[in-house]
N, CA and C of each residue as an Amber inpcrd file, in Angstrom:
protein
   342
   1.3380000  15.4100000  -2.9400000   2.3950000  14.8600000  -3.7650000
   1.8100000  14.5600000  -5.1420000   2.5570000  14.7690000  -6.1320000
   2.1080000  14.5220000  -7.4970000   1.9340000  13.0270000  -7.7310000
   0.9930000  12.7080000  -8.6070000   0.7080000  11.3080000  -8.9170000
   1.9350000  10.5840000  -9.4470000   2.7610000  11.2710000 -10.2290000
   3.9590000  10.6380000 -10.7770000   4.9060000  10.2070000  -9.6620000
   5.0140000  11.0100000  -8.6250000   5.9010000  10.6670000  -7.5140000
   5.3770000   9.4470000  -6.7700000   4.0430000   9.3820000  -6.5760000
   3.4570000   8.2110000  -5.9270000   3.6880000   6.9540000  -6.7530000
   3.4980000   7.0940000  -8.0670000   3.6960000   5.9450000  -8.9590000
   5.1500000   5.4710000  -8.9090000   6.0760000   6.4230000  -8.9070000
   7.4960000   6.0660000  -8.8380000   7.8100000   5.3690000  -7.5260000
   7.2190000   5.8470000  -6.4340000   7.4430000   5.2040000  -5.1340000
   6.8990000   3.7890000  -5.1350000   5.7530000   3.5990000  -5.7570000
   5.1650000   2.2580000  -5.8230000   6.0520000   1.3200000  -6.6110000
   6.5800000   1.7990000  -7.7100000   7.4320000   0.9550000  -8.5340000
   8.7200000   0.6120000  -7.8000000   9.2690000   1.5660000  -7.0770000
  10.4880000   1.2900000  -6.3110000  10.2090000   0.3400000  -5.1640000
   9.0710000   0.5280000  -4.4850000   8.8280000  -0.2230000  -3.2680000
   8.1600000  -1.5700000  -3.4820000   7.5400000  -1.7980000  -4.6390000
   6.8510000  -3.0750000  -4.8050000   7.2060000  -3.7690000  -6.0990000
   6.9080000  -3.1700000  -7.2270000   7.0350000  -3.8660000  -8.5050000
   8.4700000  -4.2480000  -8.8390000   9.4330000  -3.4300000  -8.4400000
  10.8140000  -3.7210000  -8.8030000  11.4900000  -4.6510000  -7.7970000
  10.7790000  -5.0380000  -6.7660000  11.3440000  -5.8740000  -5.7150000
  10.8670000  -7.3040000  -5.9120000  11.7570000  -8.2260000  -5.7760000
  11.3470000  -9.6170000  -5.9390000  10.4540000 -10.0370000  -4.7750000
   9.6040000 -10.9880000  -5.0570000   8.6660000 -11.4830000  -4.0450000
   9.4100000 -11.9660000  -2.8030000  10.5580000 -12.5640000  -2.9870000
  11.2890000 -13.1060000  -1.8400000  11.7320000 -12.0260000  -0.8670000
  11.8730000 -10.7920000  -1.3400000  12.2820000  -9.7050000  -0.4500000
  11.2360000  -9.4580000   0.6260000   9.9650000  -9.7280000   0.3150000
   8.9140000  -9.4950000   1.2900000   8.8240000 -10.6030000   2.3310000
   9.4630000 -11.7210000   2.0700000   9.3970000 -12.8320000   3.0000000
  10.6840000 -13.0020000   3.8000000  11.5980000 -12.0600000   3.6480000
  12.8480000 -12.1930000   4.3750000  12.5920000 -12.0410000   5.8710000
  13.2660000 -12.8260000   6.6180000  13.1310000 -12.7790000   8.0710000
  14.4910000 -12.4370000   8.6490000  14.4580000 -11.6290000   9.6570000
  15.7220000 -11.3130000  10.3080000  15.7230000 -11.9260000  11.6980000
  16.8760000 -12.3510000  12.0950000  17.0260000 -12.9540000  13.4010000
  17.9440000 -12.0820000  14.2400000  17.5780000 -11.9300000  15.4740000
  18.4170000 -11.1640000  16.3970000  18.9370000 -12.1240000  17.4530000
  19.6890000 -11.5980000  18.3680000  20.2370000 -12.4310000  19.4350000
  19.1140000 -13.0370000  20.2720000  17.9600000 -12.3830000  20.2840000
  16.8270000 -12.8540000  21.0860000  15.8570000 -13.7280000  20.2940000
  16.1580000 -14.0030000  19.0350000  15.2790000 -14.8420000  18.2350000
  14.7560000 -14.1320000  17.0030000  13.5760000 -14.5300000  16.5420000
  12.9710000 -14.0050000  15.3270000  12.5050000 -12.5650000  15.5280000
  12.8000000 -11.7240000  14.5730000  12.3560000 -10.3310000  14.6040000
  11.0870000 -10.1830000  13.7820000  10.0980000  -9.5170000  14.3320000
   8.8440000  -9.2920000  13.6240000   8.7600000  -7.8860000  13.0520000
   9.8920000  -7.2200000  12.9730000   9.9330000  -5.8850000  12.3920000
   9.7150000  -5.9840000  10.8860000   8.9990000  -4.9860000  10.3250000
   8.7830000  -4.9730000   8.8880000  10.1010000  -4.8040000   8.1490000
  10.1790000  -5.4100000   6.9750000  11.3680000  -5.2290000   6.1360000
  11.3570000  -3.8070000   5.5750000  12.4490000  -3.3870000   4.9780000
  12.5060000  -2.0510000   4.3760000  11.4740000  -1.9160000   3.2570000
  11.2790000  -2.9650000   2.4740000  10.2860000  -2.9290000   1.4040000
   8.8690000  -2.8260000   1.9620000   8.6060000  -3.5400000   3.0380000
   7.2870000  -3.4610000   3.6580000   7.0540000  -2.0720000   4.2490000
   8.0920000  -1.4830000   4.8290000   7.9730000  -0.1180000   5.3610000
   7.7190000   0.8830000   4.2350000   8.3450000   0.6760000   3.0870000
   8.1150000   1.5590000   1.9380000   6.6730000   1.4200000   1.4430000
   6.1520000   0.2040000   1.4120000   4.7670000  -0.0380000   0.9990000
   3.8090000   0.6080000   1.9980000   4.1420000   0.5050000   3.2800000
   3.3520000   1.1270000   4.3380000   3.3200000   2.6500000   4.1550000
   4.4530000   3.2350000   3.8700000   4.5400000   4.6790000   3.6520000
   3.7680000   5.0960000   2.4050000   3.8350000   4.3010000   1.3540000
   3.0790000   4.5830000   0.1390000   1.5820000   4.6100000   0.4420000
   1.0950000   3.6410000   1.2090000  -0.3230000   3.5890000   1.5710000
  -0.7100000   4.7940000   2.4270000   0.1600000   5.1790000   3.3440000
  -0.1140000   6.3390000   4.2040000  -0.2170000   7.6150000   3.3790000
   0.7490000   7.8250000   2.4990000   0.7330000   9.0240000   1.6600000
  -0.4850000   9.0430000   0.7470000  -0.8330000   7.8960000   0.2060000
  -1.9900000   7.8300000  -0.6740000  -3.2600000   8.1910000   0.0860000
  -3.4160000   7.6420000   1.2780000  -4.6050000   7.9520000   2.0760000
  -4.6730000   9.4420000   2.3990000  -3.5500000  10.0130000   2.7990000
  -3.5200000  11.4330000   3.1570000  -3.7360000  12.3560000   1.9640000
  -3.1430000  12.0130000   0.8390000  -3.1300000  12.9420000  -0.2880000
  -4.1920000  12.6810000  -1.3510000  -4.7140000  11.4770000  -1.4000000
  -5.6820000  11.1520000  -2.4460000  -7.0800000  10.8270000  -1.9100000
  -7.1640000  10.1880000  -0.7550000  -8.4720000   9.7880000  -0.2430000
  -9.1140000  10.8840000   0.5960000  -8.3850000  11.3910000   1.5760000
  -8.9550000  12.3650000   2.4980000  -9.4970000  13.6160000   1.7980000
  -8.7890000  14.1890000   0.8160000  -9.3300000  15.3970000   0.1860000
 -10.7010000  15.2260000  -0.4840000 -11.0510000  14.0220000  -0.8940000
 -12.3270000  13.8120000  -1.5860000 -13.3250000  12.9720000  -0.7880000
 -12.9250000  12.4900000   0.3750000 -13.7750000  11.5820000   1.1460000
 -15.0930000  12.2250000   1.5630000 -15.0550000  13.4430000   2.0480000
 -16.2900000  14.0960000   2.5070000 -17.2860000  14.2550000   1.3630000
 -16.8030000  14.6300000   0.2010000 -17.6950000  14.7930000  -0.9570000
 -18.3330000  13.4650000  -1.3560000 -17.5590000  12.4080000  -1.3610000
 -18.1100000  11.0920000  -1.7110000 -19.0770000  10.6070000  -0.6410000
 -18.7800000  10.9110000   0.6270000 -19.7020000  10.5600000   1.7000000
 -21.0220000  11.3170000   1.5390000 -20.9210000  12.5900000   1.1940000
 -22.1050000  13.4350000   1.0550000 -22.9770000  12.9880000  -0.1190000
 -22.3490000  12.6860000  -1.2420000 -23.1070000  12.3540000  -2.4530000
 -23.4140000  10.8640000  -2.5940000 -22.6580000  10.0300000  -1.9250000
 -22.8240000   8.5870000  -2.0670000 -22.2320000   8.0450000  -3.3570000
 -21.5210000   8.8930000  -4.0680000 -20.9020000   8.5040000  -5.3360000
 -19.6710000   7.6310000  -5.0780000 -19.5220000   6.5820000  -5.8720000
 -18.3560000   5.7040000  -5.7390000 -17.1050000   6.4340000  -6.2530000
 -16.0020000   6.3830000  -5.5060000 -14.7850000   7.1200000  -5.8920000
 -13.9590000   6.3990000  -6.9650000 -14.4810000   6.3280000  -8.1690000
 -13.8010000   5.6160000  -9.2530000 -12.3810000   6.1350000  -9.4790000
 -12.2100000   7.4510000  -9.4540000 -10.8940000   8.0230000  -9.7350000
  -9.8720000   7.6460000  -8.6530000 -10.3040000   7.6040000  -7.4120000
  -9.4000000   7.2230000  -6.3130000  -9.0360000   5.7500000  -6.4360000
 -10.0210000   4.9250000  -6.7070000  -9.7720000   3.4900000  -6.8570000
  -8.8270000   3.2190000  -8.0210000  -9.0180000   3.9440000  -9.1260000
  -8.1500000   3.7600000 -10.2970000  -6.7000000   4.1140000  -9.9670000
  -6.5040000   5.1850000  -9.2070000  -5.1460000   5.5770000  -8.8090000
  -4.5360000   4.5420000  -7.8670000  -5.3490000   4.0440000  -6.9430000
  -4.8520000   3.0300000  -5.9990000  -4.4560000   1.7550000  -6.7460000
  -5.2530000   1.3740000  -7.7250000  -4.9530000   0.1820000  -8.5260000
  -3.6380000   0.3770000  -9.2890000  -3.4990000   1.5540000  -9.8690000
  -2.3010000   1.8660000 -10.6510000  -1.0310000   1.7940000  -9.7930000
  -1.1550000   2.1630000  -8.5300000  -0.0070000   2.1560000  -7.6250000
   0.2680000   0.7940000  -6.9930000  -0.6300000  -0.1530000  -7.1910000
  -0.4300000  -1.4710000  -6.5920000  -0.9990000  -1.5840000  -5.1920000
  -1.9180000  -0.6930000  -4.8310000  -2.5160000  -0.7310000  -3.5000000
  -3.7890000  -1.5720000  -3.4430000  -4.2510000  -2.0530000  -4.5750000
  -5.4520000  -2.8900000  -4.6210000  -5.0550000  -4.3200000  -4.9510000
  -5.5510000  -5.2410000  -4.1600000  -5.3130000  -6.6660000  -4.4020000
  -3.8350000  -7.0120000  -4.6000000  -2.9830000  -6.6500000  -3.6610000
  -1.5490000  -6.9280000  -3.8290000  -1.2120000  -8.4210000  -3.7950000
  -2.1590000  -9.2450000  -3.3800000  -1.9200000 -10.6940000  -3.2620000
  -2.0880000 -11.4510000  -4.5810000  -2.5790000 -10.8000000  -5.6190000
  -2.7580000 -11.4800000  -6.9090000  -1.3820000 -11.9070000  -7.4280000
  -1.2370000 -13.1490000  -7.8550000   0.0700000 -13.6470000  -8.3090000
   0.6310000 -12.8320000  -9.4730000   1.9410000 -12.7660000  -9.5330000
   2.6130000 -12.0570000 -10.6250000   2.2490000 -12.6610000 -11.9760000
   2.0450000 -13.9600000 -12.0210000   1.6870000 -14.6260000 -13.2740000
   0.3350000 -14.1620000 -13.8220000  -0.4680000 -13.5610000 -12.9560000
  -1.7840000 -13.0330000 -13.3690000  -1.7760000 -11.5140000 -13.4540000
  -0.5990000 -10.9100000 -13.4080000  -0.4980000  -9.4560000 -13.5240000
  -0.4960000  -8.7080000 -12.2080000  -0.5010000  -9.4150000 -11.1040000
  -0.4940000  -8.7670000  -9.7860000   0.9040000  -8.6210000  -9.2400000
   0.9630000  -8.2020000  -7.9870000   2.2600000  -8.0170000  -7.3230000
   2.7560000  -9.2990000  -6.6620000   1.8570000 -10.2180000  -6.3760000
   2.2510000 -11.4730000  -5.7560000   2.7430000 -11.3200000  -4.3260000
   2.2140000 -10.3350000  -3.6090000   2.6430000 -10.0950000  -2.2360000
   1.8690000 -10.9880000  -1.2820000   2.3320000 -11.0400000  -0.0610000
   1.6690000 -11.8690000   0.9360000   0.4940000 -11.1250000   1.5670000
  -0.2390000 -11.8400000   2.3800000  -1.3590000 -11.2570000   3.0960000
  -0.8710000 -10.1740000   4.0600000   0.3470000 -10.2930000   4.5290000
   0.8940000  -9.2930000   5.4480000   0.9340000  -7.9150000   4.8090000
   1.3760000  -7.8140000   3.5710000   1.4230000  -6.5100000   2.9100000
   0.0190000  -5.9270000   2.7540000  -0.9500000  -6.7910000   2.4570000
  -2.3360000  -6.3350000   2.3770000  -2.8230000  -5.8210000   3.7220000
  -2.4550000  -6.5220000   4.7820000  -2.8440000  -6.0910000   6.1220000
  -2.1760000  -4.7670000   6.4920000  -0.9270000  -4.6090000   6.1110000
  -0.2130000  -3.3470000   6.3710000  -0.9390000  -2.2020000   5.6870000
  -1.3260000  -2.3940000   4.4450000  -2.0320000  -1.3640000   3.6680000
  -3.3630000  -1.0180000   4.3220000  -4.1420000  -2.0330000   4.6750000
  -5.4530000  -1.8080000   5.2770000  -5.3250000  -1.1000000   6.6230000
  -4.3840000  -1.5280000   7.4310000  -4.1890000  -0.9040000   8.7570000
  -3.8100000   0.5630000   8.6160000  -2.9000000   0.8570000   7.7350000
  -2.4540000   2.2400000   7.5550000  -3.5920000   3.1140000   7.0680000
  -4.2770000   2.6840000   6.0310000  -5.3760000   3.4900000   5.4870000
  -6.4970000   3.6480000   6.5220000  -6.8230000   2.5940000   7.2450000
  -7.8570000   2.6700000   8.2620000  -7.4820000   3.6590000   9.3610000
  -6.2430000   3.5890000   9.8090000  -5.7940000   4.4910000  10.8710000
  -5.8190000   5.9360000  10.4000000  -5.2500000   6.1970000   9.2380000
  -5.2030000   7.5730000   8.7160000  -6.6140000   8.1260000   8.5650000
  -7.5060000   7.3410000   8.0150000  -8.8730000   7.8130000   7.7860000
  -9.6590000   7.9630000   9.0820000  -9.3230000   7.1890000  10.0870000
 -10.0720000   7.2780000  11.3520000  -9.6820000   8.4930000  12.1830000
  -8.4780000   8.9880000  12.0220000  -8.0370000  10.1350000  12.8300000
  -8.1990000  11.4650000  12.1280000  -8.5700000  11.4440000  10.8700000
  -8.7180000  12.7100000  10.1270000 -10.1580000  13.1490000  10.0710000
């Protein structure tokens, strides 16, 4: 996927969404639902696509050379995949620890099976 499409997905799924959208809870007839919100699912999908399309293609080369993947990290930062918990007042996304955990779990899983 082109970088512009990833950036657009990030803006739709995180930056344009208010912080309160990530903390919404849904209740069912059986009580509290622990299902991810639509915004959290979009963030999860963004992390999955990024891992598949940006990390995996260059991972073997970086492993072989030991070189730090500056270009991959820069793209991840640009998309909001790095330090999502930094408050909005400091230039971050102001997301909860849950979104960070979703990102880490997705990237870890994708990278472990490829």
